[in-house]
C-alpha positions in Angstrom: 112.5 -93.8 -10.8 114.8 -95.9 -13.1 113.0 -96.5 -16.6 114.4 -98.8 -19.2 113.0 -98.0 -22.8 112.5 -100.2 -25.5 111.5 -98.7 -28.9 110.3 -100.7 -31.9 110.7 -97.5 -33.8 114.0 -95.7 -33.5 115.5 -92.8 -35.6 118.4 -94.0 -37.6 121.0 -92.4 -39.9 119.0 -93.8 -42.8 115.4 -93.0 -41.4 115.9 -90.2 -38.9 112.3 -89.3 -38.5 111.2 -92.9 -37.6 110.0 -93.0 -34.2 111.4 -89.4 -33.3 108.2 -88.7 -31.4 109.0 -91.6 -29.1 112.3 -89.9 -28.4 110.7 -86.6 -27.8 108.5 -88.3 -25.3 111.4 -89.8 -23.3 113.2 -86.5 -23.1 110.0 -84.8 -21.9 109.9 -86.8 -18.7 110.7 -84.9 -15.4 114.3 -85.2 -13.9 112.9 -87.8 -11.3 112.8 -90.3 -14.2 116.0 -91.7 -15.0 115.9 -93.0 -18.7 118.1 -95.5 -20.6 117.2 -96.4 -24.0 118.2 -99.8 -25.3 118.5 -100.9 -29.0 120.3 -103.5 -31.0 121.0 -103.1 -34.8 123.1 -104.4 -37.4 126.7 -103.2 -37.6 128.7 -102.4 -40.8 132.0 -103.8 -41.6 132.4 -105.4 -38.0 135.2 -107.8 -37.0 133.9 -108.5 -33.4 130.6 -110.2 -32.8 129.1 -107.2 -31.2 129.9 -103.7 -29.8 128.3 -101.7 -27.3 128.1 -97.7 -27.4 126.7 -95.1 -25.1 125.1 -92.2 -26.8 124.0 -89.2 -24.8 120.5 -87.8 -25.8 118.8 -84.6 -24.5 117.6 -86.3 -21.2 118.5 -89.9 -21.6 121.3 -92.1 -22.5 121.2 -94.5 -25.5 122.7 -98.0 -25.1 123.3 -99.0 -28.8 124.4 -102.6 -29.4 125.9 -103.1 -32.9 125.9 -106.8 -34.1 127.7 -108.4 -36.8 124.7 -109.6 -38.8 124.4 -113.5 -39.5 123.5 -114.4 -43.0 120.6 -116.9 -41.9 117.4 -114.9 -40.9 116.4 -117.2 -38.2 119.9 -117.2 -36.6 119.8 -113.3 -36.7 116.5 -113.1 -34.8 117.9 -115.2 -32.0 121.1 -113.3 -31.8 119.1 -110.0 -31.7 117.1 -111.5 -28.7 120.2 -112.4 -26.9 121.9 -109.2 -27.5 118.9 -107.6 -25.6 119.8 -109.9 -22.7 123.4 -108.6 -23.0 122.2 -105.0 -23.0 120.0 -105.6 -20.1 122.9 -107.1 -18.0 125.1 -104.0 -19.2 122.4 -101.5 -18.0 122.1 -103.2 -14.6 125.8 -103.0 -14.2 126.7 -99.6 -15.4 123.3 -97.6 -14.8 120.6 -99.2 -12.5 118.2 -102.0 -11.8 115.0 -101.0 -13.8 111.9 -100.1 -11.8 109.9 -100.3 -15.0 110.2 -101.1 -18.8 108.5 -98.5 -21.1 107.7 -100.1 -24.4 107.2 -97.8 -27.3 105.0 -99.6 -30.1 104.1 -103.1 -29.4 106.0 -105.1 -31.9 108.6 -106.3 -32.4 110.2 -105.3 -29.1 107.2 -106.3 -27.1 108.5 -109.8 -27.5 111.5 -108.5 -25.2 109.3 -106.9 -22.7 107.1 -110.0 -22.4 110.2 -112.2 -22.0 111.5 -110.1 -19.2 108.2 -110.0 -17.3 108.3 -113.8 -17.4 111.9 -114.3 -16.6 112.4 -111.2 -14.1 109.0 -110.1 -13.1 109.5 -106.5 -14.7 106.3 -104.7 -15.3 106.1 -102.7 -18.6 103.9 -99.9 -19.8 103.1 -99.7 -23.5 102.6 -96.5 -25.4 101.0 -97.1 -28.8 101.1 -95.0 -31.9 100.8 -97.6 -34.7 97.9 -97.4 -37.3 97.8 -101.2 -37.7 94.9 -101.5 -35.5 92.9 -99.1 -37.7 90.0 -100.7 -39.7 91.8 -99.9 -42.9 94.6 -102.3 -41.8 92.3 -105.4 -40.9 94.0 -107.5 -43.6 97.5 -106.9 -42.0 96.8 -107.6 -38.3 95.8 -111.0 -38.6 97.1 -114.6 -37.7 100.4 -115.0 -35.8 101.2 -111.3 -35.8 97.9 -110.6 -34.3 98.1 -113.3 -31.6 101.7 -111.9 -30.7 100.5 -108.3 -30.7 97.4 -109.1 -28.4 99.5 -111.0 -25.9 102.0 -108.3 -25.6 99.3 -105.7 -25.0 97.2 -107.7 -22.7 100.4 -108.4 -20.6 101.3 -104.7 -20.0 100.6 -103.2 -16.7 99.2 -100.1 -18.6 98.5 -99.1 -22.2 98.7 -95.4 -23.2 97.5 -94.9 -26.7 97.8 -91.5 -28.1 94.2 -91.1 -29.0 90.7 -92.4 -27.7 90.1 -93.7 -31.2 93.3 -95.8 -31.0 92.2 -97.2 -27.7 88.8 -98.3 -29.3 90.6 -99.8 -32.3 92.9 -101.9 -30.0 89.9 -103.2 -28.1 88.3 -104.1 -31.2 91.1 -106.5 -31.7 90.5 -108.3 -28.3 92.9 -106.3 -26.2 91.6 -106.0 -22.7 93.6 -104.0 -20.4 93.7 -100.8 -18.5 94.3 -97.7 -20.7 95.2 -94.2 -20.1 95.1 -91.9 -23.3 98.2 -89.6 -23.4 98.5 -87.3 -26.4 101.5 -86.8 -28.6 103.5 -83.8 -27.5 105.2 -80.6 -28.9 108.0 -78.3 -28.1 106.1 -75.2 -27.5 109.3 -73.2 -27.3 110.4 -74.2 -30.7 106.9 -74.2 -32.4 105.4 -71.0 -31.9 103.5 -68.1 -33.5 105.1 -66.5 -36.6 105.1 -63.0 -37.6 102.1 -61.4 -39.5 101.9 -62.8 -42.9 102.8 -60.1 -45.6 102.9 -62.3 -48.9 100.2 -61.9 -51.3 99.8 -65.6 -52.0 98.5 -67.7 -49.1 100.5 -70.7 -48.1 99.2 -74.1 -47.6 101.6 -76.5 -45.8 101.8 -80.3 -46.0 104.2 -82.5 -44.0 104.2 -86.2 -44.3 106.2 -89.3 -45.5 104.2 -89.0 -48.9 103.3 -92.7 -48.5 100.1 -92.5 -50.7 98.2 -95.5 -49.1 98.1 -93.5 -45.7 98.5 -89.8 -46.6 96.8 -89.6 -50.0 99.0 -87.0 -51.3 97.9 -87.9 -54.8 94.5 -86.6 -53.9 95.9 -83.4 -52.5 97.6 -82.8 -56.0 94.6 -83.7 -58.1 92.6 -81.2 -55.9 95.3 -78.5 -56.2 95.1 -79.0 -60.1 91.4 -78.2 -59.9 92.0 -75.3 -57.5 94.5 -73.8 -59.9 91.9 -73.7 -62.5 89.6 -71.4 -60.2 92.5 -69.0 -58.7 96.2 -68.5 -58.5 96.6 -66.8 -55.1 98.1 -69.8 -53.2 101.2 -72.1 -52.9 101.3 -75.5 -51.3 104.6 -76.2 -49.6 105.5 -79.7 -49.1 108.1 -81.1 -46.6 108.5 -84.8 -47.0 110.6 -87.7 -45.5 111.1 -89.7 -48.9 111.5 -89.0 -52.5 108.5 -89.9 -54.6 109.4 -89.1 -58.3 105.8 -90.0 -59.6 104.5 -86.9 -57.6 107.2 -84.5 -58.9 106.3 -85.7 -62.4 102.6 -85.2 -62.0 103.4 -81.5 -60.8 105.7 -80.9 -63.9 103.1 -82.6 -66.3 100.2 -80.6 -65.1 101.9 -77.3 -64.9 101.8 -77.0 -61.0 105.6 -76.2 -60.4 104.4 -72.5 -59.7 102.1 -73.4 -56.9 103.5 -76.7 -55.5 106.9 -76.6 -53.9 108.8 -79.6 -52.7 111.2 -79.0 -49.8 112.5 -82.6 -49.0 113.7 -83.4 -45.5 114.2 -80.5 -42.9 115.3 -80.5 -39.4 113.0 -79.4 -36.6 114.1 -75.8 -36.6 113.4 -75.6 -40.4 110.1 -77.3 -40.0 109.1 -74.7 -37.0 109.9 -71.9 -39.4 107.8 -73.5 -42.1 104.6 -73.4 -39.7 105.3 -69.9 -38.9 105.1 -68.8 -42.6 102.0 -71.0 -43.2 98.4 -69.8 -43.5 97.0 -73.3 -42.9 98.0 -76.8 -42.6 96.3 -79.5 -45.0 96.3 -83.1 -44.2 94.2 -85.5 -46.5 95.0 -89.0 -44.9 93.2 -92.3 -45.2 94.0 -93.2 -41.8 95.9 -91.7 -38.8 96.1 -92.0 -35.0 97.1 -88.6 -33.5 99.5 -86.7 -36.1 102.3 -84.8 -34.6 102.1 -82.5 -37.4 98.7 -81.3 -36.4 99.9 -80.8 -32.8 102.9 -78.7 -34.3 100.5 -76.5 -36.3 98.4 -75.9 -33.2 101.4 -74.9 -31.3 102.4 -72.5 -34.1 98.8 -71.0 -34.2 98.1 -72.5 -37.5 94.5 -73.8 -38.4 94.2 -77.2 -39.9 92.2 -78.7 -42.8 92.1 -82.6 -42.5 90.1 -85.6 -43.0 88.2 -86.8 -39.9 90.2 -90.0 -39.5 91.7 -91.8 -36.4 92.0 -89.3 -33.4 92.1 -86.2 -35.3 88.4 -85.3 -34.5 89.3 -85.5 -30.9 91.5 -82.3 -31.3 90.3 -80.5 -34.3 87.3 -78.3 -33.5 85.7 -75.4 -35.6 87.8 -72.9 -33.6 91.0 -74.7 -34.8 90.0 -75.9 -38.3 88.0 -77.9 -40.6 87.2 -81.6 -41.1 86.1 -83.4 -44.2 85.3 -87.0 -45.0 88.1 -89.4 -45.9 88.9 -89.4 -49.6 86.3 -86.7 -50.5 88.2 -84.6 -53.1 85.1 -82.5 -53.6 84.9 -81.5 -50.0 88.8 -80.8 -50.1 88.4 -78.5 -53.0 85.5 -76.6 -51.3 87.3 -76.2 -48.0 90.6 -75.3 -49.5 88.8 -72.3 -51.2 87.1 -71.6 -47.9 90.3 -71.6 -46.0 92.1 -69.4 -48.7 89.5 -66.9 -48.1 89.0 -67.0 -44.4 92.3 -68.4 -42.6 93.2 -65.0 -41.4 89.9 -65.1 -39.3 91.0 -67.6 -36.9 92.2 -66.8 -33.4 95.9 -67.8 -33.7 96.7 -67.1 -30.1 93.7 -69.2 -29.0 94.9 -72.1 -31.2 98.4 -71.9 -29.6 97.0 -71.7 -26.0 95.0 -74.8 -26.6 98.3 -76.6 -27.8 100.1 -75.4 -24.6 97.5 -76.6 -22.4 97.0 -79.9 -24.1 100.2 -80.9 -25.7 103.1 -79.0 -24.1 106.1 -81.2 -23.5 106.2 -80.8 -19.7 102.6 -81.5 -19.4 102.9 -84.9 -21.2 106.0 -85.8 -19.6 104.4 -85.4 -16.3 101.4 -87.5 -17.2 103.6 -90.3 -18.2 105.7 -90.1 -15.1 102.4 -90.2 -12.9 101.4 -93.2 -14.8 104.9 -94.8 -14.0 104.2 -94.1 -10.3 100.7 -95.7 -10.4 102.2 -98.8 -12.1 105.1 -99.2 -9.7 103.2 -98.7 -6.6 100.5 -101.2 -7.5 101.5 -104.6 -6.3 
């Protein structure tokens, strides 16, 4: 089956983790799925109007079109749209006639998928990861943007949200379509059990963008400050996509440098190693869908302490961790203390077995491919 992928979020040199889970989903598809990713972006120091490059991924080819950006923003949008038409023509000439379009995140590239449905009759499947549908973002998804996204979603042949909670949130915005929940995936060969812990201090691990409106990392730091007043047998290790000087300043000002360690960006293998050294994972988000970091923790046999937001409650059970209310720093302090004293009592192999059965890349890839088959066969 020939699948053309449109990714509204795509990793770039400036933002290498943006939409990396979308790429992992594509590369998890079985061999029977021939995948080409098409994207258009601004080029730097270009003399010609545009340039097309083919970049080979793990199990896909990426057709990247670099465009000399116009100064006028309205002209830029029209040129970008025209370049997707150029890209489609290039793919049909050099690769295949698409059997199906797979749209990853509705906006903005859903506008391209919708146009191609009207012009050429291409069906498209929408996989959605976006937290914009969550109640906390009710003031964002409004007006013209909401109308566009609802129209894009309602014209899909199938929507595959990454959690049941996300499906319900989408339905709450007036999206009426056929849904099939397909969870995020994890490479269970890379993310695996570590050796028995020997350090005297317990290791908490947090991985995120550190964007506080979503991740509430400031709440974690305030709780760590209080926890340090009670005990000193722990460290919080933080892997983060972006530099946030105010958090480092807080750590220094409140004398937390001995127990809060910032690591910055890490490649996947280094992230996997961090999980192997962790005693438990902590997430204090205000809103989420189905975080890949929890899935990775489970594949590593690591229990999780998290807020019960989005789809997290669908996968975090008492056998695999603890859920607390959103924004409740008292509960976070209490359960951090509990996890520090009891994290070794979790069945780490059972946690990993659950991850293998539920999130292993080959299983998720097969679910997506079977969804493709149903859509393509349906007249």
